[in-house]
KOLDOSE-294551 format. One record per residue (C-alpha): residue number from 1; residue in one letter; chain; y, z, x. Coordinates in Angstrom, 2 decimals. Last residue first. Layout:
<sites>
SITE  i  aa  ch  y  z  x
SITE  NUM  A  A  Y  Z  X
...
</sites>
This chain:
<sites>
SITE  i  aa  ch  y  z  x
SITE  359  V  A  10.13  -0.38  20.89
SITE  358  P  A  8.49  2.94  20.13
SITE  357  V  A  8.83  4.10  16.53
SITE  356  E  A  10.71  7.36  16.31
SITE  355  A  A  9.03  10.04  14.23
SITE  354  P  A  10.84  11.01  11.07
SITE  353  A  A  12.64  14.38  11.31
SITE  352  S  A  10.59  17.09  9.71
SITE  351  Q  A  11.74  18.34  6.35
SITE  350  G  A  14.14  21.16  5.90
SITE  349  Y  A  17.28  19.07  5.91
SITE  348  I  A  16.78  17.06  2.75
SITE  347  G  A  14.44  19.29  0.77
SITE  346  L  A  15.97  22.58  1.85
SITE  345  L  A  19.44  21.22  0.99
SITE  344  V  A  18.11  19.98  -2.39
SITE  343  A  A  16.57  23.38  -3.17
SITE  342  G  A  19.81  25.21  -2.28
SITE  341  V  A  21.85  22.89  -4.47
SITE  340  L  A  19.29  23.30  -7.23
SITE  339  V  A  19.41  27.05  -7.07
SITE  338  V  A  23.22  26.99  -7.25
SITE  337  A  A  23.08  24.74  -10.30
SITE  336  A  A  20.64  27.06  -11.99
SITE  335  G  A  22.95  30.02  -11.30
SITE  334  A  A  25.92  28.18  -12.82
SITE  333  F  A  23.76  27.04  -15.76
SITE  332  F  A  22.66  30.58  -16.49
SITE  331  T  A  26.10  32.14  -16.03
SITE  330  S  A  27.56  29.54  -18.47
SITE  329  I  A  24.81  30.43  -21.01
SITE  328  A  A  25.40  34.16  -20.62
SITE  327  K  A  29.18  33.91  -20.93
SITE  326  A  A  29.18  31.41  -23.82
SITE  325  G  A  26.88  33.52  -25.96
SITE  324  R  A  23.15  33.45  -26.45
SITE  323  I  A  20.19  32.94  -24.12
SITE  322  E  A  16.73  32.85  -25.68
SITE  321  N  A  17.70  30.64  -28.66
SITE  320  F  A  14.15  29.23  -28.82
SITE  319  V  A  14.91  25.56  -29.27
SITE  318  T  A  18.40  25.13  -27.74
SITE  317  I  A  18.45  27.77  -25.05
SITE  316  G  A  14.80  27.75  -23.97
SITE  315  W  A  14.47  23.97  -24.17
SITE  314  I  A  17.68  23.41  -22.23
SITE  313  G  A  16.62  25.89  -19.59
SITE  312  A  A  13.20  24.28  -19.25
SITE  311  V  A  14.78  20.86  -18.51
SITE  310  L  A  17.22  22.48  -16.10
SITE  309  L  A  14.40  24.29  -14.36
SITE  308  C  A  12.63  20.97  -13.94
SITE  307  C  A  15.01  20.40  -11.04
SITE  306  Q  A  12.23  22.22  -9.22
SITE  305  T  A  10.65  18.79  -8.63
SITE  304  L  A  12.89  18.19  -5.67
SITE  303  P  A  11.82  21.43  -3.99
SITE  302  T  A  8.15  20.35  -4.22
SITE  301  A  A  8.50  16.93  -2.62
SITE  300  L  A  10.68  17.77  0.37
SITE  299  P  A  9.06  20.71  2.17
SITE  298  F  A  5.62  18.99  2.21
SITE  297  A  A  6.76  15.82  3.94
SITE  296  W  A  7.14  12.75  1.78
SITE  295  H  A  4.92  9.72  1.07
SITE  294  H  A  1.49  11.31  0.55
SITE  293  F  A  3.03  14.37  -1.01
SITE  292  A  A  4.81  12.20  -3.57
SITE  291  P  A  1.48  10.48  -4.14
SITE  290  L  A  0.09  13.72  -5.60
SITE  289  F  A  2.80  13.97  -8.32
SITE  288  T  A  1.52  11.13  -10.45
SITE  287  V  A  -1.95  12.63  -10.73
SITE  286  L  A  -0.70  16.15  -11.26
SITE  285  I  A  1.78  15.38  -14.02
SITE  284  V  A  -0.34  12.81  -15.82
SITE  283  L  A  -3.44  15.05  -15.83
SITE  282  M  A  -1.27  18.12  -16.59
SITE  281  G  A  -0.28  16.67  -19.98
SITE  280  S  A  -2.59  18.92  -21.94
SITE  279  H  A  -1.53  21.84  -19.80
SITE  278  E  A  0.70  23.09  -22.58
SITE  277  Q  A  -1.82  22.14  -25.18
SITE  276  G  A  -4.60  24.72  -24.68
SITE  275  E  A  -3.70  26.68  -27.78
SITE  274  H  A  -2.25  24.96  -30.79
SITE  273  N  A  0.24  22.25  -31.66
SITE  272  D  A  3.75  22.68  -33.17
SITE  271  I  A  5.69  22.56  -29.88
SITE  270  H  A  5.59  18.80  -29.24
SITE  269  H  A  6.64  18.36  -25.60
SITE  268  N  A  3.13  17.67  -24.30
SITE  267  Q  A  3.08  14.47  -26.34
SITE  266  G  A  1.68  12.31  -23.50
SITE  265  N  A  -0.76  10.41  -25.65
SITE  264  A  A  -3.63  12.35  -24.10
SITE  263  S  A  -1.93  15.46  -25.27
SITE  262  G  A  -2.58  14.66  -28.92
SITE  261  L  A  -6.28  14.36  -28.01
SITE  260  F  A  -6.18  17.80  -26.45
SITE  259  S  A  -4.42  19.43  -29.40
SITE  258  A  A  -6.84  17.88  -31.84
SITE  257  L  A  -9.71  19.02  -29.59
SITE  256  F  A  -8.37  22.59  -29.64
SITE  255  L  A  -7.83  22.53  -33.37
SITE  254  V  A  -11.40  21.34  -33.97
SITE  253  L  A  -12.82  23.86  -31.50
SITE  252  K  A  -11.08  26.84  -33.05
SITE  251  N  A  -12.66  29.47  -30.80
SITE  250  H  A  -10.29  32.32  -31.41
SITE  249  L  A  -11.60  33.90  -28.20
SITE  248  E  A  -11.06  37.56  -29.14
SITE  247  P  A  -10.95  39.64  -25.96
SITE  246  M  A  -14.13  40.93  -24.23
SITE  245  D  A  -13.57  44.40  -22.83
SITE  244  S  A  -13.85  46.08  -19.44
SITE  243  V  A  -16.28  45.54  -16.60
SITE  242  A  A  -18.47  42.71  -17.96
SITE  241  A  A  -15.84  41.18  -20.24
SITE  240  R  A  -13.37  41.11  -17.31
SITE  239  I  A  -15.90  39.46  -15.11
SITE  238  A  A  -16.53  36.84  -17.79
SITE  237  L  A  -12.79  36.16  -18.15
SITE  236  V  A  -12.45  35.67  -14.41
SITE  235  M  A  -15.53  33.40  -14.36
SITE  234  M  A  -14.06  31.23  -17.16
SITE  233  N  A  -10.76  30.89  -15.34
SITE  232  I  A  -12.46  29.93  -12.13
SITE  231  V  A  -14.74  27.37  -13.84
SITE  230  M  A  -11.84  25.65  -15.56
SITE  229  L  A  -9.68  25.57  -12.42
SITE  228  S  A  -12.55  24.13  -10.38
SITE  227  L  A  -13.02  21.35  -12.94
SITE  226  G  A  -9.29  20.56  -12.82
SITE  225  F  A  -9.01  20.56  -9.03
SITE  224  G  A  -12.13  18.51  -8.57
SITE  223  V  A  -10.74  15.92  -10.98
SITE  222  A  A  -7.18  16.12  -9.61
SITE  221  Y  A  -8.27  15.19  -6.10
SITE  220  I  A  -9.30  11.81  -7.49
SITE  219  A  A  -5.55  11.04  -7.76
SITE  218  S  A  -5.45  10.70  -3.98
SITE  217  D  A  -6.60  7.08  -4.49
SITE  216  I  A  -2.99  6.36  -5.58
SITE  215  G  A  -1.84  6.71  -1.98
SITE  214  N  A  -4.60  7.65  0.55
SITE  213  Q  A  -4.37  11.33  1.37
SITE  212  F  A  -7.41  12.41  -0.74
SITE  211  P  A  -9.56  9.31  0.06
SITE  210  V  A  -9.71  9.48  2.99
SITE  209  A  A  -7.31  11.88  4.74
SITE  208  P  A  -9.66  14.81  4.23
SITE  207  A  A  -8.08  17.77  2.44
SITE  206  L  A  -5.69  20.01  4.37
SITE  205  R  A  -2.55  18.71  2.61
SITE  204  F  A  -4.25  19.27  -0.72
SITE  203  P  A  -5.07  22.79  0.37
SITE  202  V  A  -1.31  23.48  0.78
SITE  201  M  A  -0.62  22.28  -2.76
SITE  200  C  A  -1.29  25.69  -4.26
SITE  199  S  A  1.21  27.47  -1.97
SITE  198  G  A  4.35  27.42  -4.12
SITE  197  C  A  2.14  28.05  -7.09
SITE  196  L  A  0.89  31.36  -5.66
SITE  195  L  A  3.90  32.82  -3.85
SITE  194  G  A  6.48  31.51  -6.32
SITE  193  I  A  4.39  32.56  -9.31
SITE  192  M  A  4.10  36.01  -7.82
SITE  191  V  A  7.87  36.26  -7.33
SITE  190  C  A  8.49  35.03  -10.85
SITE  189  G  A  6.08  37.66  -12.27
SITE  188  F  A  7.89  40.43  -10.42
SITE  187  L  A  11.21  39.20  -11.87
SITE  186  G  A  9.74  39.23  -15.36
SITE  185  K  A  8.29  42.69  -14.91
SITE  184  I  A  11.74  43.93  -13.97
SITE  183  P  A  13.43  41.99  -16.82
SITE  182  Q  A  11.15  43.18  -19.68
SITE  181  V  A  12.78  41.94  -22.92
SITE  180  E  A  11.92  44.13  -25.90
SITE  179  K  A  9.90  42.75  -28.69
SITE  178  A  A  10.70  41.56  -32.22
SITE  177  T  A  7.93  41.97  -34.76
SITE  176  T  A  6.33  38.99  -36.38
SITE  175  K  A  6.56  37.37  -39.78
SITE  174  P  A  4.11  34.84  -41.22
SITE  173  H  A  1.29  37.38  -41.60
SITE  172  D  A  -2.01  35.69  -42.44
SITE  171  M  A  -3.06  35.30  -38.74
SITE  170  Q  A  -2.15  38.87  -37.96
SITE  169  A  A  1.11  39.83  -36.28
SITE  168  Y  A  1.25  41.96  -33.13
SITE  167  G  A  1.47  45.67  -33.23
SITE  166  A  A  -0.01  46.69  -29.93
SITE  165  G  A  2.50  47.82  -27.34
SITE  164  G  A  2.12  49.26  -23.86
SITE  163  E  A  4.12  46.45  -22.33
SITE  162  A  A  1.04  45.12  -20.51
SITE  161  D  A  -0.76  45.20  -23.83
SITE  160  A  A  1.94  42.98  -25.37
SITE  159  A  A  1.69  40.55  -22.46
SITE  158  G  A  -2.09  40.36  -22.80
SITE  157  K  A  -1.94  39.81  -26.54
SITE  156  L  A  0.53  36.96  -26.45
SITE  155  P  A  3.96  37.99  -27.50
SITE  154  V  A  5.27  37.52  -31.05
SITE  153  N  A  7.41  34.50  -32.08
SITE  152  E  A  10.43  35.02  -34.28
SITE  151  G  A  10.33  36.86  -37.62
SITE  150  E  A  12.79  39.56  -36.60
SITE  149  E  A  14.93  38.26  -33.78
SITE  148  P  A  13.53  37.58  -30.34
SITE  147  P  A  15.26  39.57  -27.55
SITE  146  S  A  18.33  37.98  -25.96
SITE  145  V  A  18.08  37.33  -22.25
SITE  144  E  A  21.03  38.52  -20.18
SITE  143  V  A  21.50  36.52  -16.98
SITE  142  F  A  21.70  38.93  -14.06
SITE  141  S  A  18.52  37.61  -12.42
SITE  140  L  A  20.00  34.14  -12.57
SITE  139  T  A  22.70  35.05  -10.08
SITE  138  G  A  20.15  36.51  -7.63
SITE  137  I  A  18.06  33.33  -7.85
SITE  136  G  A  21.18  31.29  -7.14
SITE  135  A  A  22.05  33.46  -4.11
SITE  134  L  A  18.50  33.05  -2.83
SITE  133  L  A  18.83  29.27  -3.06
SITE  132  I  A  22.24  29.35  -1.37
SITE  131  A  A  20.74  31.39  1.50
SITE  130  G  A  17.85  28.93  1.85
SITE  129  G  A  20.18  25.96  1.84
SITE  128  V  A  22.41  27.57  4.45
SITE  127  L  A  19.32  28.18  6.63
SITE  126  T  A  18.38  24.50  6.25
SITE  125  L  A  21.90  23.46  6.95
SITE  124  L  A  21.78  25.36  10.26
SITE  123  L  A  18.26  24.20  11.21
SITE  122  N  A  19.01  20.52  10.80
SITE  121  Q  A  16.02  18.18  10.87
SITE  120  P  A  13.73  21.09  10.05
SITE  119  T  A  10.52  21.42  12.15
SITE  118  E  A  7.33  20.89  10.16
SITE  117  G  A  4.89  23.34  11.82
SITE  116  F  A  2.26  22.90  9.13
SITE  115  Y  A  1.82  26.63  8.45
SITE  114  F  A  5.28  28.03  9.29
SITE  113  F  A  7.68  25.31  8.17
SITE  112  G  A  5.64  23.57  5.48
SITE  111  C  A  4.49  26.85  3.98
SITE  110  L  A  8.05  28.23  4.16
SITE  109  F  A  9.35  25.18  2.33
SITE  108  S  A  6.77  25.59  -0.39
SITE  107  Q  A  7.70  29.25  -0.74
SITE  106  L  A  11.39  28.54  -1.13
SITE  105  A  A  10.80  25.80  -3.76
SITE  104  V  A  8.35  28.03  -5.63
SITE  103  C  A  10.79  30.95  -5.68
SITE  102  G  A  13.61  28.72  -6.89
SITE  101  A  A  11.40  27.39  -9.69
SITE  100  W  A  10.35  31.01  -10.45
SITE  99  I  A  13.92  31.90  -11.22
SITE  98  A  A  14.67  28.94  -13.48
SITE  97  Q  A  11.30  29.13  -15.11
SITE  96  G  A  11.80  32.73  -16.21
SITE  95  K  A  15.43  32.42  -17.28
SITE  94  A  A  14.85  29.48  -19.57
SITE  93  I  A  11.30  30.15  -20.73
SITE  92  G  A  11.56  33.72  -21.70
SITE  91  I  A  11.94  37.10  -19.94
SITE  90  W  A  8.71  39.04  -20.53
SITE  89  E  A  6.76  36.59  -22.69
SITE  88  V  A  7.55  33.64  -20.41
SITE  87  T  A  6.59  35.88  -17.48
SITE  86  L  A  3.18  36.67  -18.93
SITE  85  V  A  2.18  33.02  -19.44
SITE  84  C  A  3.58  31.97  -16.10
SITE  83  F  A  1.74  34.90  -14.44
SITE  82  L  A  -1.53  33.51  -15.79
SITE  81  C  A  -0.56  30.07  -14.44
SITE  80  G  A  -0.11  31.57  -10.93
SITE  79  P  A  -3.44  33.33  -11.29
SITE  78  A  A  -5.13  29.92  -11.77
SITE  77  F  A  -3.04  27.89  -9.29
SITE  76  L  A  -4.17  29.75  -6.18
SITE  75  A  A  -7.88  29.42  -6.95
SITE  74  A  A  -7.19  25.85  -8.08
SITE  73  G  A  -5.87  24.98  -4.61
SITE  72  A  A  -8.96  26.49  -3.00
SITE  71  T  A  -11.17  24.53  -5.38
SITE  70  S  A  -9.36  21.35  -4.44
SITE  69  W  A  -9.96  22.21  -0.77
SITE  68  W  A  -13.65  22.28  -1.57
SITE  67  T  A  -13.53  18.50  -1.60
SITE  66  F  A  -14.93  16.17  -4.17
SITE  65  N  A  -15.14  12.44  -4.62
SITE  64  W  A  -16.21  10.52  -7.69
SITE  63  P  A  -15.27  6.85  -7.68
SITE  62  L  A  -11.84  5.88  -9.11
SITE  61  F  A  -10.91  4.00  -12.32
SITE  60  I  A  -13.21  5.45  -14.96
SITE  59  L  A  -13.45  8.69  -12.97
SITE  58  I  A  -9.73  9.30  -13.66
SITE  57  P  A  -10.79  9.75  -17.32
SITE  56  L  A  -12.11  13.22  -16.28
SITE  55  S  A  -8.75  14.78  -15.52
SITE  54  S  A  -7.86  15.47  -19.15
SITE  53  L  A  -11.03  17.53  -19.64
SITE  52  A  A  -10.44  19.74  -16.62
SITE  51  V  A  -6.76  20.40  -17.33
SITE  50  G  A  -7.46  21.23  -20.99
SITE  49  I  A  -10.28  23.54  -20.05
SITE  48  G  A  -8.00  25.33  -17.57
SITE  47  M  A  -5.34  25.77  -20.25
SITE  46  Y  A  -7.98  27.19  -22.60
SITE  45  M  A  -8.85  29.76  -19.93
SITE  44  N  A  -5.21  30.71  -19.51
SITE  43  F  A  -4.87  31.36  -23.26
SITE  42  V  A  -7.99  33.53  -23.04
SITE  41  M  A  -6.36  35.42  -20.15
SITE  40  S  A  -3.12  35.83  -22.15
SITE  39  D  A  -5.00  37.24  -25.15
SITE  38  L  A  -4.33  35.07  -28.16
SITE  37  N  A  -2.75  36.72  -31.18
SITE  36  A  A  -3.46  33.62  -33.28
SITE  35  A  A  -0.02  33.86  -34.91
SITE  34  A  A  1.66  33.54  -31.52
SITE  33  V  A  -0.26  30.35  -30.73
SITE  32  E  A  0.66  28.89  -34.11
SITE  31  K  A  4.27  29.89  -33.72
SITE  30  A  A  4.65  28.07  -30.43
SITE  29  K  A  5.91  30.25  -27.60
SITE  28  M  A  3.35  29.30  -24.95
SITE  27  P  A  3.51  25.80  -26.43
SITE  26  L  A  6.85  25.27  -24.66
SITE  25  T  A  5.74  26.23  -21.15
SITE  24  F  A  4.74  22.65  -20.13
SITE  23  S  A  8.24  21.27  -20.78
SITE  22  G  A  10.09  21.47  -17.45
SITE  21  W  A  6.80  20.93  -15.61
SITE  20  G  A  6.36  17.61  -17.39
SITE  19  F  A  10.01  16.55  -16.96
SITE  18  L  A  10.12  17.21  -13.22
SITE  17  A  A  6.50  16.23  -12.60
SITE  16  V  A  7.14  12.80  -14.18
SITE  15  T  A  10.17  12.31  -12.00
SITE  14  V  A  8.45  13.51  -8.83
SITE  13  G  A  5.53  11.18  -9.43
SITE  12  F  A  7.77  8.23  -10.12
SITE  11  L  A  9.74  8.86  -6.95
SITE  10  G  A  6.52  8.99  -4.96
SITE  9  L  A  5.20  5.79  -6.51
SITE  8  V  A  8.45  4.00  -5.80
SITE  7  L  A  8.45  5.23  -2.23
SITE  6  N  A  4.77  4.30  -1.71
SITE  5  N  A  5.51  0.85  -3.09
SITE  4  D  A  8.33  0.43  -0.61
SITE  3  E  A  6.11  1.59  2.31
SITE  2  S  A  3.45  -0.98  1.37
SITE  1  M  A  0.00  -0.01  -0.01
</sites>
């Protein structure tokens, strides 16, 4: 594949990842999911199933290939997704994803710098970018999140248990009880997401060059990743059932399949579907994002995709009314802009300088 085609493919992957990751949290707050009282670990298991099933059509176009590095990546991604579920319940989509996007960008840069030895093109501007990124995260931490009003969505079971509360709505109760925002827990969740999800693509870089680092052929990595994610989430839930309790599965197979089939058409933004849907579009997101890593250095691709925080912020403010009032909304977008500036500086100046071609 030519250099120009690789560039186009990489840009396309980043763009799809930007909008996909900016919208994947929406079904976590869907009324149907809230009414089902799903435990957060059960919810995470359904996400893993959705990723695994949606990755299988890749085998129609590419021959099967597996690397244990995809399992390592999934092992980092699985708990990161669980923290996503909890963090959305603690501080919402807008603030939560804005902060963890900055944490992911910073962690991905650190992985490239320390682990892969990718020397920044400009150390001073890289340090300035990191400082700006941290300042943006600090600004966002002061954004006041409005608690759900009476009748709005109830937390997932795991998040409610973590807050020490039971009292969630039953399936036949249309109204739910407002819950208190948990900023400290939310910030902790964002840090954990940054550490885990900001590192989950490191194993991809360590996978064999052929076929996993070979342009569009690298999409086959998503199959092993998805299947590993499904197995890991199921094993975690089984271990919990063995040592503690077994949460209600709400095994609505017809609804799950309907959600999955709807996702195959790329409608991962529709918030009226049921459990498992938010990762329904992960096939497209992951498959198109992998070539970005093939074309760009590790510190560049991930920070650029963190612009998804603006997409998530718009969803959280306009659809779920999480941040209210001119002061809070302006503070949010100011902090988000600062995070983006820091992420872009890290992406541009934090990557390794291109090797000189001998004349």
